[in-house]
N, C-alpha and C positions, 0 to 999 in steps of 0.2 A: 849683900842682897837684903832688902827690907823684908819685913814680916808679910806685907801685903803681896809682894812679888812672889815669895815662897808659896803663899796660899794659892795664887793664880796658877802657878806651874803645877802644883799638886792637883788642883781641880782639873786642869787640862789633861794630865796623865790619867786620872781616874775616868774622865769622860771617854778618852780614846780607848782605854781598856774595856770599858763597858760596851762601847759600840762594836769593837772587834769581837768581843765574846758573843754579842747578840747576833752578829753576822754569821759567825761560825755555827752558832746554835740554829739559826734559820737554815743554813746550808745543810747542816746535819739532819734537820727535821724535815727537808723537802722529801716528800714520800716517793718511794720507788714505785714506778708504774709498770704495768705489764702490757706490752704491745707486740703485735705480730711483726716479725722482721724477715728480711730475705737477703741473700747474698747477690750482689750486683754481678751480672754476667751478660754476655752478648748472645744474640739469637736472631734468627730470621723472623720477620713479622710482616703481616699484610694489614695495612690500615685503609679504611674506606672513608670517603667523603660523599656527601649528598648534595646534588645540584638541581635546581629547578630546570625543567626542560619543556620544550614544545615539540609536538609530533607533526610531521608533514609526510605526505606521500612521496614516493620516489620521484614521481612526476605529478604536478598539479597544473594541468594545462587548461587555461581559460579558452573557451570556444566562442569566437565571434564570427558573425556572417561576413562574407566578402562582397556580397551584393545586397542591395536594398529590395524590399518587397514585403508582401503580407505573408505571415507564417501560416502555411497551409496544413502541415502535419507535424505532430510530435510523435516520434517513433519509439521513444524510450520513456521510462519512468524514473523517478528519483531513486537512487540507490541501486539501480540495475547494473549488473556487470556487462560490459561491452567489449568487443574486440576491435582492434585497429582496422579502420575502413568501414565499420558498420554504420549504417545510416542513422543519424540522430534526429534531424529535422529536414523538412522540405519547404522551401519558399516558393511562392507563386511563380510558375515557370512560363506562363503565357506570354508576357512581354519579351522574355529572353528567347523563346522559340521564334517569335516574330522577328526579332532582331537578327537571329541566325539565318532565317529564310531570306531576309533582305540582303544580308551580307553574301549569301550564296548567289543570289540573283545578280548582284553587282559584280561578283567574280565572273559569272558567265558572260555578262556584257563586256567586261574588260578583256576576256579571252577572245571574244568575237572581234573587238576593236584591234587587238593584237594581230589576229589572223589577217584582217583587212590591211593593216599597216605593213605586214610582212609581204603580202602580195604586191602592194604598191611599191615597196622598196625593191623587190626583185625585178618588177617590170621596169622601174626607173634605172636600175643597174644595167639591164640589157640594152635599154635605149642609150645609156651613156656610153657603153662599149661600141655602139654603132655611131656614136658621135651625133646623135639626134638632139640630146638635151645637154645642158651645161652641167658643170660640176656642182653649182649651187643647187640645182634641182635635185641632184642625187643626194647631196648632204641633207637637204630638207626632208626627203623621203626617209632617209636613214634615221634622222632625229625623231621623226614621227613614230617610226617603228620602235625605237628605244623608249620613247615616252609610253607607248602602249604596253611594252613589257613591264615597265615600272608600275603602271596602273594595275597590271595583273598581280604583281607582287604585293602591292598595297591592298588589293581586294582580298588576296589570300590571307594576309595578316588580319584583316577585319573578320574573316570567317573564323580564324583560330581564336581571336579575341571573343567573338560571340559564342563560340563553342565553350570556351572556358567560363564565361559568365553564366551560361546555362548549366554547366556542371556545378558551379558554385551554389546553385539553388538547392542542391542536395548536400546538406552539411553532414560530414562524416566524422567519426571518432578519430582523432589523431594518434591514439595509442590504446593499448589494453588498459582497462581500469574500471572504475566505478563512477557512475553519473552522480553529479552533485545536485543542487537545487535547480529548479526550472522556473525562473521568474517570469518568463513570457509564455503566454498561452496561444492557442490557435486563434488566428485573426489579428494578432498584434502586428503592427508595422515595425520591422526591424531593419537594421543596416549596419555598416561598418562603424558608425559613430555612436552607437547606443551606449549608454553610461555603464552598463554592466553586461557581462557575457551571457550568452544563451544558456550556458552551463559550464561546469568545470569537470573535467575527467581526471580522476586521480588514480595513478598506478599504485595500488596498495599491496602489491605482492611483497614488497619490502618497504619498510618505513624508515625515514630519516628522523632521528631524534637529536635536536640541537640543544646544547647547554654551554655555559660559559665558565671559564676558570680565570683566575687572576693572572696578570702578566708575570708576576713573580713566580707563581706555580709553574707556568710554562717554561720560564727561564731556568728554574731548578731542574725540571725534567730534561730540558735540552742539555744542560751541563752534565747531568748524570749519564746521559746516553750518547752524547757526542753531536747530535743533530736533532732538529725538530722531527724529521721523518723517522729516525730511529726511536725517538721518544714516543711518538704516536704508536709505532709498532710494538713498543715494549709495554704499553698499557694493557693489563689483563682484560678479560671479558667483563663487561659491565652489565648491571642489572637495571631493570626499569620498574619503578613503583608507580602503579596506576592511580587515578584520582580517588578510587575507593580504598586505597591503602594496601591493596593486594599486590603481590609481586608477579610480574609478567613471567610466563612459563619459560620463555626462551631468553638466553643471554644475547647481548649484542656486542659489537666490536667497533671501537673508535677507529675511523678510517681517515679522517682529515682534520686539519685545524686551519682556521682563517689566518691569512697572512697579514691582516690588519688589526691593530689594537684599537678598540673602541675608546676614543679619547674622553668620553663622558664618564665611563665606568672603569676604565683601566683594565678591561677584561678581553679575553680572546675566545671566540666561539669555536667549539668543537662539534663534530658531527659523528654520531654513531648510527650504525645500521642494524635493524632488527628484522628478522623474518616475520611475515604476517600471513602464514598459510591459512589460518582459521578466520582471518578477517576481524580479529578482536580489536586491533588498533585502527583508529580513524584519523584522517588528516584534520588538523586543527585542535586536537586534544592536547592536554598538558599532563605532566607527571613529574617524577623525580628520578634522576639517574644516580645510581650508586657506583662510584668509581674506586676500585681498589688500587693500592700502590704497594709494590713489593720492596721491602728494605732488607738488606743482608748484613749480618754481623754488626748489629746495632745494640747499644745499651738500652734495654727496654725495662721500664719500671711501671708498676700500677699507677694509674692516675690518682688514686687515693693516697699515694705516697708523697704527692706534691702539694704544696700550699702556696697559693698565689697571693701576693701582697702588691697591689698596684700593678706594675708591669714586670715584676720579678717573680721567679718561682724558687721555692726553697724545699729542700728535703732534709731529713735528720739522719745523720750518719752516726752509728753506734761504734765508739772506739773500743779498744781492747779492755778498758776498765769498765765498759758497760755504760758510759756516759753519752747521752745524745748531744751531738754537735750540729748546729745549724749550718747548712751549706747551700749557697746560691748556685743554681744550675740553669742551663739553657736548654729549652725544649724545641723539638721540631713542631712547627705550627700544626701539622696534620696529626690528628688523634681520632681514635674510634670511641672515645669516652671512657674506655676501660684501661687502655694502655697508652703510654707516652714514650717517645723516643728522646733520650737525653743526648744532646750533641756535645755538651761540655759540662764539667763540674764534678763528674763522678769517675771512679776508676773501677775496673773489673776486680772483684774480690772483696770490695768494701761491703759492709753490712748497713742496711738502712731500715727505717721503720716503714712498713709497707701498708699499714692500715691505721687510720686515726691520727695521721700526722698533724692535723690541726689541733690536737689536744696535747701535743708534746711541748715541753719547755726546754730551751737550750740549757745544757748543764744538768739535766735531770737524769737520775739513774734509771736505766731501762732494764727490765727483767725479761 
């Protein structure tokens, strides 16, 4: 071995020794940090999600006139509570009363013609039995009588039709509820083809609140409960947050889910029902629905114990020597902001850093 070679080997050994000693010194000098820790355990937890919602009356019935005419009377005001069958509007009845009288007169004339045709038929029948007239004359008289009877039936139908048209001039409420806006005033010409309804009657005794969840959430609920119906029944009572940020005093119940997934958003619409005895909720309003979900025997950790890096979540497990070790975990997407459910990556009994996890370094001594 030459002198230069011996020198290079010696220099390499010295460099390696220095680097190793610096690394050990750095590891020894990494400060011990104090963090709050907890033991991992299972528990039952209820997590809540908030969804945008729209509020509708149990029935929002648009009221259109069935006949044309001039609006003669407005019998209600906007926002008035009405009962089923109560008169809302009256349309000019004069032409419809005249049409009814004409139909009745036509009916009387048809009845008179029927009576005459019947007498003629009976007379022809008697003459035919005496062999005075031919069978053709008898059949002619009989056909005239049948035609008269048909004309009576037709005239009767015209009377019924005229009576219905007259009755339609009084527009009545189709249900119990609250009257909406009144875009047409007295004297306006209205009819079945008007571009907007005379008003809308909303049944506000109970309100439907509509909101949407993702297809994946519904699928998870269905798997957990065995069927969509069971999943809907298993959803606990929901709360409604009004537009002013206050919580509605009564809880609601989710009672149905749409059977069709919205292809544009990949969501499914759910409907909750809320009592509205005080009339605080109005059809057309918006708000937020708070939906809780019950989980049993789950590993639950504080959200502050998790650190997100891109699409992965990490926690720091403290081993028996008190060293923090980084651990990748999988979290349930649903969280209340304070607690998270760990679906994989942790075991019951392990100790983790529960606060300030973002400040911990892997391999650091934790006190």
